[in-house]
ROPA-934986 format. One record per atom (N, C-alpha, C, O): residue number from 1; residue in one letter; z negated, x, y negated. Coordinates in steps of 0.05 Angstrom, whole numbers, plus 5000, padded with zeros to 4 digits. Atoms other than C-alpha are relative to their C-alpha. Layout:
<rs>
<r markol="NUM" baza="A" c3="Z" c1="X" c2="Y"/>
...
</rs>
This chain:
<rs>
<r markol="1" baza="M" c3="5003" c1="5018" c2="5024"/>
<r markol="1" baza="M" c3="4999" c1="5000" c2="5000"/>
<r markol="1" baza="M" c3="5000" c1="5018" c2="4974"/>
<r markol="1" baza="M" c3="4986" c1="5038" c2="4973"/>
<r markol="2" baza="S" c3="4998" c1="4984" c2="5025"/>
<r markol="2" baza="S" c3="5018" c1="5026" c2="4929"/>
<r markol="2" baza="S" c3="4974" c1="4996" c2="4983"/>
<r markol="2" baza="S" c3="4960" c1="4977" c2="4986"/>
<r markol="3" baza="K" c3="5022" c1="5001" c2="5016"/>
<r markol="3" baza="K" c3="4965" c1="5040" c2="4878"/>
<r markol="3" baza="K" c3="5008" c1="4983" c2="4975"/>
<r markol="3" baza="K" c3="5025" c1="4992" c2="4960"/>
<r markol="4" baza="G" c3="4996" c1="5017" c2="5024"/>
<r markol="4" baza="G" c3="4966" c1="4984" c2="4824"/>
<r markol="4" baza="G" c3="5030" c1="4992" c2="4996"/>
<r markol="4" baza="G" c3="5038" c1="4986" c2="4973"/>
<r markol="5" baza="G" c3="4972" c1="5010" c2="5002"/>
<r markol="5" baza="G" c3="5038" c1="4966" c2="4839"/>
<r markol="5" baza="G" c3="5019" c1="5020" c2="4988"/>
<r markol="5" baza="G" c3="5043" c1="5014" c2="4983"/>
<r markol="6" baza="F" c3="4983" c1="4979" c2="5010"/>
<r markol="6" baza="F" c3="5065" c1="5032" c2="4813"/>
<r markol="6" baza="F" c3="5018" c1="5012" c2="5022"/>
<r markol="6" baza="F" c3="5009" c1="5021" c2="5043"/>
<r markol="7" baza="V" c3="4979" c1="4988" c2="4981"/>
<r markol="7" baza="V" c3="5127" c1="5056" c2="4849"/>
<r markol="7" baza="V" c3="5011" c1="5026" c2="4989"/>
<r markol="7" baza="V" c3="5022" c1="5026" c2="4967"/>
<r markol="8" baza="N" c3="4991" c1="4972" c2="5009"/>
<r markol="8" baza="N" c3="5145" c1="5131" c2="4843"/>
<r markol="8" baza="N" c3="5029" c1="5000" c2="5004"/>
<r markol="8" baza="N" c3="5037" c1="5011" c2="5024"/>
<r markol="9" baza="N" c3="4972" c1="5002" c2="4999"/>
<r markol="9" baza="N" c3="5219" c1="5118" c2="4831"/>
<r markol="9" baza="N" c3="5013" c1="5016" c2="4978"/>
<r markol="9" baza="N" c3="5016" c1="5007" c2="4956"/>
<r markol="10" baza="S" c3="4989" c1="4984" c2="5020"/>
<r markol="10" baza="S" c3="5250" c1="5177" c2="4795"/>
<r markol="10" baza="S" c3="5024" c1="4992" c2="4988"/>
<r markol="10" baza="S" c3="5029" c1="4999" c2="4965"/>
<r markol="11" baza="R" c3="4974" c1="5009" c2="5012"/>
<r markol="11" baza="R" c3="5316" c1="5144" c2="4784"/>
<r markol="11" baza="R" c3="4994" c1="4979" c2="4978"/>
<r markol="11" baza="R" c3="5006" c1="4978" c2="4957"/>
<r markol="12" baza="Y" c3="5008" c1="5021" c2="5020"/>
<r markol="12" baza="Y" c3="5282" c1="5085" c2="4749"/>
<r markol="12" baza="Y" c3="4987" c1="5014" c2="4974"/>
<r markol="12" baza="Y" c3="4992" c1="5006" c2="4951"/>
<r markol="13" baza="R" c3="5013" c1="4986" c2="5022"/>
<r markol="13" baza="R" c3="5240" c1="5134" c2="4705"/>
<r markol="13" baza="R" c3="5021" c1="5014" c2="4985"/>
<r markol="13" baza="R" c3="5019" c1="5013" c2="4961"/>
<r markol="14" baza="R" c3="4979" c1="4985" c2="5014"/>
<r markol="14" baza="R" c3="5302" c1="5175" c2="4687"/>
<r markol="14" baza="R" c3="5016" c1="4981" c2="4984"/>
<r markol="14" baza="R" c3="5023" c1="4987" c2="4961"/>
<r markol="15" baza="E" c3="4984" c1="5020" c2="5015"/>
<r markol="15" baza="E" c3="5341" c1="5113" c2="4667"/>
<r markol="15" baza="E" c3="4985" c1="4988" c2="4977"/>
<r markol="15" baza="E" c3="4997" c1="4983" c2="4955"/>
<r markol="16" baza="S" c3="5018" c1="5010" c2="5021"/>
<r markol="16" baza="S" c3="5283" c1="5087" c2="4627"/>
<r markol="16" baza="S" c3="4998" c1="5017" c2="4976"/>
<r markol="16" baza="S" c3="5000" c1="5009" c2="4953"/>
<r markol="17" baza="R" c3="5002" c1="4978" c2="5020"/>
<r markol="17" baza="R" c3="5274" c1="5154" c2="4590"/>
<r markol="17" baza="R" c3="5025" c1="5001" c2="4987"/>
<r markol="17" baza="R" c3="5024" c1="5000" c2="4962"/>
<r markol="18" baza="S" c3="4975" c1="4998" c2="5012"/>
<r markol="18" baza="S" c3="5348" c1="5159" c2="4577"/>
<r markol="18" baza="S" c3="5006" c1="4977" c2="4981"/>
<r markol="18" baza="S" c3="5017" c1="4981" c2="4959"/>
<r markol="19" baza="K" c3="4996" c1="5023" c2="5017"/>
<r markol="19" baza="K" c3="5350" c1="5089" c2="4548"/>
<r markol="19" baza="K" c3="4983" c1="5002" c2="4977"/>
<r markol="19" baza="K" c3="4992" c1="4995" c2="4955"/>
<r markol="20" baza="S" c3="5019" c1="4997" c2="5025"/>
<r markol="20" baza="S" c3="5289" c1="5103" c2="4503"/>
<r markol="20" baza="S" c3="5010" c1="5022" c2="4981"/>
<r markol="20" baza="S" c3="5007" c1="5019" c2="4957"/>
<r markol="21" baza="V" c3="4990" c1="4978" c2="5015"/>
<r markol="21" baza="V" c3="5321" c1="5168" c2="4480"/>
<r markol="21" baza="V" c3="5025" c1="4989" c2="4983"/>
<r markol="21" baza="V" c3="5027" c1="4995" c2="4959"/>
<r markol="22" baza="K" c3="4976" c1="5011" c2="5014"/>
<r markol="22" baza="K" c3="5386" c1="5132" c2="4462"/>
<r markol="22" baza="K" c3="4991" c1="4980" c2="4978"/>
<r markol="22" baza="K" c3="5003" c1="4980" c2="4957"/>
<r markol="23" baza="E" c3="5009" c1="5018" c2="5019"/>
<r markol="23" baza="E" c3="5347" c1="5078" c2="4423"/>
<r markol="23" baza="E" c3="4987" c1="5015" c2="4976"/>
<r markol="23" baza="E" c3="4990" c1="5008" c2="4953"/>
<r markol="24" baza="R" c3="5012" c1="4983" c2="5024"/>
<r markol="24" baza="R" c3="5308" c1="5130" c2="4382"/>
<r markol="24" baza="R" c3="5021" c1="5015" c2="4984"/>
<r markol="24" baza="R" c3="5020" c1="5018" c2="4959"/>
<r markol="25" baza="T" c3="4978" c1="4984" c2="5013"/>
<r markol="25" baza="T" c3="5370" c1="5170" c2="4369"/>
<r markol="25" baza="T" c3="5016" c1="4980" c2="4981"/>
<r markol="25" baza="T" c3="5022" c1="4987" c2="4958"/>
<r markol="26" baza="E" c3="4986" c1="5019" c2="5017"/>
<r markol="26" baza="E" c3="5406" c1="5108" c2="4343"/>
<r markol="26" baza="E" c3="4985" c1="4990" c2="4975"/>
<r markol="26" baza="E" c3="4997" c1="4986" c2="4954"/>
<r markol="27" baza="F" c3="5016" c1="5008" c2="5021"/>
<r markol="27" baza="F" c3="5349" c1="5088" c2="4299"/>
<r markol="27" baza="F" c3="4998" c1="5022" c2="4978"/>
<r markol="27" baza="F" c3="4999" c1="5017" c2="4954"/>
<r markol="28" baza="R" c3="5003" c1="4979" c2="5018"/>
<r markol="28" baza="R" c3="5340" c1="5157" c2="4270"/>
<r markol="28" baza="R" c3="5027" c1="5005" c2="4984"/>
<r markol="28" baza="R" c3="5027" c1="5014" c2="4961"/>
<r markol="29" baza="A" c3="4973" c1="4996" c2="5015"/>
<r markol="29" baza="A" c3="5416" c1="5158" c2="4253"/>
<r markol="29" baza="A" c3="5003" c1="4983" c2="4977"/>
<r markol="29" baza="A" c3="5018" c1="4989" c2="4958"/>
<r markol="30" baza="T" c3="5000" c1="5021" c2="5022"/>
<r markol="30" baza="T" c3="5404" c1="5097" c2="4208"/>
<r markol="30" baza="T" c3="4985" c1="5010" c2="4976"/>
<r markol="30" baza="T" c3="4990" c1="5000" c2="4953"/>
<r markol="31" baza="L" c3="5017" c1="4991" c2="5023"/>
<r markol="31" baza="L" c3="5354" c1="5135" c2="4165"/>
<r markol="31" baza="L" c3="5014" c1="5020" c2="4983"/>
<r markol="31" baza="L" c3="5030" c1="5035" c2="4993"/>
<r markol="32" baza="T" c3="4990" c1="4978" c2="5017"/>
<r markol="32" baza="T" c3="5372" c1="5177" c2="4105"/>
<r markol="32" baza="T" c3="4982" c1="5025" c2="5002"/>
<r markol="32" baza="T" c3="4961" c1="5024" c2="5014"/>
<r markol="33" baza="N" c3="5016" c1="4975" c2="4999"/>
<r markol="33" baza="N" c3="5347" c1="5249" c2="4098"/>
<r markol="33" baza="N" c3="4974" c1="4996" c2="4989"/>
<r markol="33" baza="N" c3="4953" c1="5003" c2="5001"/>
<r markol="34" baza="A" c3="5025" c1="5004" c2="5013"/>
<r markol="34" baza="A" c3="5295" c1="5229" c2="4050"/>
<r markol="34" baza="A" c3="4982" c1="4982" c2="5017"/>
<r markol="34" baza="A" c3="4958" c1="4987" c2="5018"/>
<r markol="35" baza="Q" c3="5016" c1="5017" c2="4984"/>
<r markol="35" baza="Q" c3="5271" c1="5173" c2="4096"/>
<r markol="35" baza="Q" c3="4989" c1="5015" c2="5025"/>
<r markol="35" baza="Q" c3="4967" c1="5010" c2="5036"/>
<r markol="36" baza="Q" c3="5009" c1="4984" c2="4975"/>
<r markol="36" baza="Q" c3="5267" c1="5223" c2="4155"/>
<r markol="36" baza="Q" c3="4978" c1="5018" c2="4992"/>
<r markol="36" baza="Q" c3="4959" c1="5022" c2="5008"/>
<r markol="37" baza="L" c3="5022" c1="4982" c2="5009"/>
<r markol="37" baza="L" c3="5224" c1="5269" c2="4113"/>
<r markol="37" baza="L" c3="4975" c1="4984" c2="4998"/>
<r markol="37" baza="L" c3="4954" c1="4992" c2="5008"/>
<r markol="38" baza="K" c3="5022" c1="5018" c2="5003"/>
<r markol="38" baza="K" c3="5178" c1="5211" c2="4095"/>
<r markol="38" baza="K" c3="4988" c1="4993" c2="5027"/>
<r markol="38" baza="K" c3="4964" c1="4993" c2="5031"/>
<r markol="39" baza="R" c3="5009" c1="5007" c2="4973"/>
<r markol="39" baza="R" c3="5173" c1="5192" c2="4167"/>
<r markol="39" baza="R" c3="4985" c1="5024" c2="5013"/>
<r markol="39" baza="R" c3="4965" c1="5021" c2="5026"/>
<r markol="40" baza="L" c3="5015" c1="4977" c2="4988"/>
<r markol="40" baza="L" c3="5153" c1="5263" c2="4187"/>
<r markol="40" baza="L" c3="4972" c1="5001" c2="4986"/>
<r markol="40" baza="L" c3="4952" c1="5004" c2="4999"/>
<r markol="41" baza="D" c3="5025" c1="5000" c2="5014"/>
<r markol="41" baza="D" c3="5099" c1="5263" c2="4134"/>
<r markol="41" baza="D" c3="4981" c1="4978" c2="5010"/>
<r markol="41" baza="D" c3="4958" c1="4983" c2="5013"/>
<r markol="42" baza="E" c3="5019" c1="5021" c2="4987"/>
<r markol="42" baza="E" c3="5072" c1="5196" c2="4162"/>
<r markol="42" baza="E" c3="4990" c1="5007" c2="5027"/>
<r markol="42" baza="E" c3="4967" c1="5002" c2="5034"/>
<r markol="43" baza="R" c3="5006" c1="4995" c2="4972"/>
<r markol="43" baza="R" c3="5073" c1="5219" c2="4233"/>
<r markol="43" baza="R" c3="4981" c1="5026" c2="5002"/>
<r markol="43" baza="R" c3="4961" c1="5026" c2="5016"/>
<r markol="44" baza="L" c3="5013" c1="4974" c2="4999"/>
<r markol="44" baza="L" c3="5048" c1="5292" c2="4224"/>
<r markol="44" baza="L" c3="4980" c1="5008" c2="4977"/>
<r markol="44" baza="L" c3="4962" c1="5025" c2="4980"/>
<r markol="45" baza="G" c3="5016" c1="4992" c2="5025"/>
<r markol="45" baza="G" c3="5018" c1="5295" c2="4154"/>
<r markol="45" baza="G" c3="5017" c1="5015" c2="4983"/>
<r markol="45" baza="G" c3="5037" c1="5027" c2="4992"/>
<r markol="46" baza="A" c3="4983" c1="4987" c2="5023"/>
<r markol="46" baza="A" c3="5045" c1="5322" c2="4089"/>
<r markol="46" baza="A" c3="5004" c1="5029" c2="5005"/>
<r markol="46" baza="A" c3="4985" c1="5044" c2="5006"/>
<r markol="47" baza="N" c3="4992" c1="4972" c2="4995"/>
<r markol="47" baza="N" c3="5081" c1="5387" c2="4103"/>
<r markol="47" baza="N" c3="4985" c1="5015" c2="5021"/>
<r markol="47" baza="N" c3="4977" c1="5038" c2="5018"/>
<r markol="48" baza="V" c3="5014" c1="4987" c2="4976"/>
<r markol="48" baza="V" c3="5048" c1="5398" c2="4171"/>
<r markol="48" baza="V" c3="5020" c1="4996" c2="5021"/>
<r markol="48" baza="V" c3="5029" c1="4974" c2="5026"/>
<r markol="49" baza="G" c3="4983" c1="5000" c2="4978"/>
<r markol="49" baza="G" c3="5092" c1="5418" c2="4229"/>
<r markol="49" baza="G" c3="5030" c1="4996" c2="4993"/>
<r markol="49" baza="G" c3="5037" c1="4989" c2="4971"/>
<r markol="50" baza="A" c3="4970" c1="5006" c2="5002"/>
<r markol="50" baza="A" c3="5168" c1="5413" c2="4239"/>
<r markol="50" baza="A" c3="5011" c1="5014" c2="4976"/>
<r markol="50" baza="A" c3="5027" c1="5002" c2="4961"/>
<r markol="51" baza="K" c3="4991" c1="4988" c2="5022"/>
<r markol="51" baza="K" c3="5180" c1="5467" c2="4188"/>
<r markol="51" baza="K" c3="5031" c1="5003" c2="4998"/>
<r markol="51" baza="K" c3="5042" c1="5001" c2="4976"/>
<r markol="52" baza="S" c3="4971" c1="4994" c2="5000"/>
<r markol="52" baza="S" c3="5253" c1="5482" c2="4208"/>
<r markol="52" baza="S" c3="5014" c1="4972" c2="4994"/>
<r markol="52" baza="S" c3="5033" c1="4972" c2="4979"/>
<r markol="53" baza="E" c3="4989" c1="5026" c2="5005"/>
<r markol="53" baza="E" c3="5269" c1="5406" c2="4209"/>
<r markol="53" baza="E" c3="4997" c1="4992" c2="4971"/>
<r markol="53" baza="E" c3="5016" c1="4982" c2="4959"/>
<r markol="54" baza="R" c3="5005" c1="5007" c2="5028"/>
<r markol="54" baza="R" c3="5237" c1="5397" c2="4141"/>
<r markol="54" baza="R" c3="5019" c1="5015" c2="4981"/>
<r markol="54" baza="R" c3="5029" c1="5006" c2="4961"/>
<r markol="55" baza="A" c3="4981" c1="4983" c2="5018"/>
<r markol="55" baza="A" c3="5277" c1="5455" c2="4112"/>
<r markol="55" baza="A" c3="5028" c1="4989" c2="5001"/>
<r markol="55" baza="A" c3="5041" c1="4987" c2="4980"/>
<r markol="56" baza="R" c3="4972" c1="5011" c2="4997"/>
<r markol="56" baza="R" c3="5342" c1="5427" c2="4140"/>
<r markol="56" baza="R" c3="5004" c1="4975" c2="4985"/>
<r markol="56" baza="R" c3="5023" c1="4972" c2="4970"/>
<r markol="57" baza="L" c3="4996" c1="5026" c2="5012"/>
<r markol="57" baza="L" c3="5330" c1="5358" c2="4115"/>
<r markol="57" baza="L" c3="4997" c1="5004" c2="4968"/>
<r markol="57" baza="L" c3="5011" c1="4990" c2="4953"/>
<r markol="58" baza="T" c3="5003" c1="4997" c2="5029"/>
<r markol="58" baza="T" c3="5306" c1="5383" c2="4044"/>
<r markol="58" baza="T" c3="5026" c1="5012" c2="4989"/>
<r markol="58" baza="T" c3="5035" c1="5005" c2="4967"/>
<r markol="59" baza="A" c3="4976" c1="4989" c2="5007"/>
<r markol="59" baza="A" c3="5368" c1="5426" c2="4041"/>
<r markol="59" baza="A" c3="5023" c1="4980" c2="4995"/>
<r markol="59" baza="A" c3="5038" c1="4981" c2="4975"/>
<r markol="60" baza="E" c3="4980" c1="5020" c2="5001"/>
<r markol="60" baza="E" c3="5412" c1="5369" c2="4056"/>
<r markol="60" baza="E" c3="4997" c1="4980" c2="4977"/>
<r markol="60" baza="E" c3="5017" c1="4970" c2="4967"/>
<r markol="61" baza="V" c3="5007" c1="5020" c2="5021"/>
<r markol="61" baza="V" c3="5376" c1="5322" c2="4004"/>
<r markol="61" baza="V" c3="5008" c1="5015" c2="4974"/>
<r markol="61" baza="V" c3="5019" c1="5001" c2="4957"/>
<r markol="62" baza="V" c3="4993" c1="4986" c2="5023"/>
<r markol="62" baza="V" c3="5387" c1="5377" c2="3950"/>
<r markol="62" baza="V" c3="5030" c1="5003" c2="4998"/>
<r markol="62" baza="V" c3="5041" c1="5002" c2="4977"/>
<r markol="63" baza="A" c3="4969" c1="4996" c2="5000"/>
<r markol="63" baza="A" c3="5461" c1="5388" c2="3971"/>
<r markol="63" baza="A" c3="5011" c1="4973" c2="4990"/>
<r markol="63" baza="A" c3="5029" c1="4973" c2="4973"/>
<r markol="64" baza="V" c3="4988" c1="5026" c2="5008"/>
<r markol="64" baza="V" c3="5474" c1="5313" c2="3963"/>
<r markol="64" baza="V" c3="4994" c1="4994" c2="4973"/>
<r markol="64" baza="V" c3="5011" c1="4981" c2="4961"/>
<r markol="65" baza="A" c3="5005" c1="5008" c2="5026"/>
<r markol="65" baza="A" c3="5439" c1="5308" c2="3898"/>
<r markol="65" baza="A" c3="5017" c1="5018" c2="4982"/>
<r markol="65" baza="A" c3="5027" c1="5009" c2="4962"/>
<r markol="66" baza="E" c3="4982" c1="4982" c2="5017"/>
<r markol="66" baza="E" c3="5478" c1="5368" c2="3870"/>
<r markol="66" baza="E" c3="5030" c1="4989" c2="5001"/>
<r markol="66" baza="E" c3="5045" c1="4989" c2="4981"/>
<r markol="67" baza="A" c3="4974" c1="5009" c2="4997"/>
<r markol="67" baza="A" c3="5542" c1="5340" c2="3898"/>
<r markol="67" baza="A" c3="5005" c1="4974" c2="4981"/>
<r markol="67" baza="A" c3="5026" c1="4972" c2="4968"/>
<r markol="68" baza="S" c3="4997" c1="5024" c2="5015"/>
<r markol="68" baza="S" c3="5531" c1="5273" c2="3864"/>
<r markol="68" baza="S" c3="4999" c1="5007" c2="4970"/>
<r markol="68" baza="S" c3="5014" c1="4997" c2="4954"/>
<r markol="69" baza="T" c3="5000" c1="4989" c2="5027"/>
<r markol="69" baza="T" c3="5512" c1="5309" c2="3800"/>
<r markol="69" baza="T" c3="5026" c1="5011" c2="4988"/>
<r markol="69" baza="T" c3="5035" c1="5004" c2="4966"/>
<r markol="70" baza="N" c3="4975" c1="4989" c2="5004"/>
<r markol="70" baza="N" c3="5576" c1="5348" c2="3802"/>
<r markol="70" baza="N" c3="5022" c1="4980" c2="4997"/>
<r markol="70" baza="N" c3="5038" c1="4982" c2="4979"/>
<r markol="71" baza="K" c3="4981" c1="5022" c2="4998"/>
<r markol="71" baza="K" c3="5618" c1="5287" c2="3819"/>
<r markol="71" baza="K" c3="4999" c1="4986" c2="4973"/>
<r markol="71" baza="K" c3="5020" c1="4982" c2="4961"/>
<r markol="72" baza="V" c3="5001" c1="5014" c2="5026"/>
<r markol="72" baza="V" c3="5593" c1="5251" c2="3755"/>
<r markol="72" baza="V" c3="5009" c1="5017" c2="4978"/>
<r markol="72" baza="V" c3="5022" c1="5006" c2="4960"/>
<r markol="73" baza="S" c3="4991" c1="4985" c2="5023"/>
<r markol="73" baza="S" c3="5606" c1="5308" c2="3710"/>
<r markol="73" baza="S" c3="5030" c1="5004" c2="5002"/>
<r markol="73" baza="S" c3="5043" c1="5004" c2="4981"/>
<r markol="74" baza="K" c3="4972" c1="4998" c2="4996"/>
<r markol="74" baza="K" c3="5676" c1="5317" c2="3738"/>
<r markol="74" baza="K" c3="5016" c1="4975" c2="4990"/>
<r markol="74" baza="K" c3="5039" c1="4977" c2="4981"/>
<r markol="75" baza="N" c3="4987" c1="5025" c2="5006"/>
<r markol="75" baza="N" c3="5692" c1="5244" c2="3726"/>
<r markol="75" baza="N" c3="4999" c1="4995" c2="4970"/>
<r markol="75" baza="N" c3="5013" c1="4977" c2="4961"/>
<r markol="76" baza="R" c3="5000" c1="5006" c2="5029"/>
<r markol="76" baza="R" c3="5674" c1="5248" c2="3652"/>
<r markol="76" baza="R" c3="5025" c1="5011" c2="4987"/>
<r markol="76" baza="R" c3="5034" c1="5032" c2="4994"/>
<r markol="77" baza="K" c3="4980" c1="4992" c2="5014"/>
<r markol="77" baza="K" c3="5729" c1="5251" c2="3605"/>
<r markol="77" baza="K" c3="4994" c1="5011" c2="4973"/>
<r markol="77" baza="K" c3="4975" c1="5001" c2="4960"/>
<r markol="78" baza="S" c3="5004" c1="4989" c2="5028"/>
<r markol="78" baza="S" c3="5732" c1="5292" c2="3540"/>
<r markol="78" baza="S" c3="5006" c1="4981" c2="4982"/>
<r markol="78" baza="S" c3="5025" c1="4966" c2="4987"/>
<r markol="79" baza="P" c3="4993" c1="5019" c2="5021"/>
<r markol="79" baza="P" c3="5731" c1="5252" c2="3476"/>
<r markol="79" baza="P" c3="5029" c1="5001" c2="4992"/>
<r markol="79" baza="P" c3="5040" c1="4981" c2="4983"/>
<r markol="80" baza="R" c3="4971" c1="4997" c2="5010"/>
<r markol="80" baza="R" c3="5800" c1="5278" c2="3460"/>
<r markol="80" baza="R" c3="5018" c1="4985" c2="5020"/>
<r markol="80" baza="R" c3="5037" c1="4972" c2="5011"/>
<r markol="81" baza="A" c3="4983" c1="5012" c2="4980"/>
<r markol="81" baza="A" c3="5828" c1="5251" c2="3525"/>
<r markol="81" baza="A" c3="4999" c1="4969" c2="4997"/>
<r markol="81" baza="A" c3="5017" c1="4955" c2="5006"/>
<r markol="82" baza="S" c3="5001" c1="5027" c2="5002"/>
<r markol="82" baza="S" c3="5804" c1="5182" c2="3508"/>
<r markol="82" baza="S" c3="5014" c1="4989" c2="4975"/>
<r markol="82" baza="S" c3="5018" c1="4965" c2="4973"/>
<r markol="83" baza="Q" c3="4985" c1="5012" c2="5024"/>
<r markol="83" baza="Q" c3="5840" c1="5178" c2="3440"/>
<r markol="83" baza="Q" c3="5029" c1="4995" c2="5008"/>
<r markol="83" baza="Q" c3="5041" c1="5009" c2="5024"/>
<r markol="84" baza="E" c3="4972" c1="5010" c2="4995"/>
<r markol="84" baza="E" c3="5907" c1="5142" c2="3442"/>
<r markol="84" baza="E" c3="5019" c1="5018" c2="4983"/>
<r markol="84" baza="E" c3="5013" c1="5024" c2="4960"/>
<r markol="85" baza="V" c3="4980" c1="4987" c2="5015"/>
<r markol="85" baza="V" c3="5968" c1="5180" c2="3421"/>
<r markol="85" baza="V" c3="5022" c1="4982" c2="4991"/>
<r markol="85" baza="V" c3="5032" c1="4967" c2="5008"/>
<r markol="86" baza="T" c3="4981" c1="5018" c2="5010"/>
<r markol="86" baza="T" c3="6017" c1="5144" c2="3376"/>
<r markol="86" baza="T" c3="5029" c1="5012" c2="5004"/>
<r markol="86" baza="T" c3="5032" c1="5034" c2="5016"/>
<r markol="87" baza="D" c3="4974" c1="4992" c2="4993"/>
<r markol="87" baza="D" c3="6092" c1="5149" c2="3378"/>
<r markol="87" baza="D" c3="5006" c1="5027" c2="4986"/>
<r markol="87" baza="D" c3="5022" c1="5043" c2="4995"/>
<r markol="88" baza="D" c3="4993" c1="4976" c2="5014"/>
<r markol="88" baza="D" c3="6091" c1="5204" c2="3326"/>
<r markol="88" baza="D" c3="4986" c1="5025" c2="5008"/>
<r markol="88" baza="D" c3="4990" c1="5047" c2="4997"/>
<r markol="89" baza="G" c3="5014" c1="4978" c2="4988"/>
<r markol="89" baza="G" c3="6046" c1="5248" c2="3369"/>
<r markol="89" baza="G" c3="4972" c1="5003" c2="4986"/>
<r markol="89" baza="G" c3="4959" c1="5022" c2="4993"/>
<r markol="90" baza="V" c3="5024" c1="4996" c2="5012"/>
<r markol="90" baza="V" c3="5985" c1="5239" c2="3324"/>
<r markol="90" baza="V" c3="4977" c1="4978" c2="5009"/>
<r markol="90" baza="V" c3="4983" c1="4955" c2="5013"/>
<r markol="91" baza="A" c3="5019" c1="5019" c2="4989"/>
<r markol="91" baza="A" c3="5920" c1="5209" c2="3348"/>
<r markol="91" baza="A" c3="4989" c1="4979" c2="4979"/>
<r markol="91" baza="A" c3="4973" c1="4962" c2="4986"/>
</rs>
């Protein structure tokens, strides 16, 4: 007779763990880098553990912020470009 109804079935455990990993991976993919950093802080404490993961996420957050800043500045037009040119070539 089994103890407490537990069946030592390695195939079932493997499939169960595989399913669990897939669910966690899909959930984590929906989070932004900043949300992932916040989640690490909640789980481990502020700036405790996962140093390389924190460094990677922080670098990506900074890179995205810089890219969006550069994108905004590239889209700005100079005041001269916004002036209309008349037929005689004078603004």
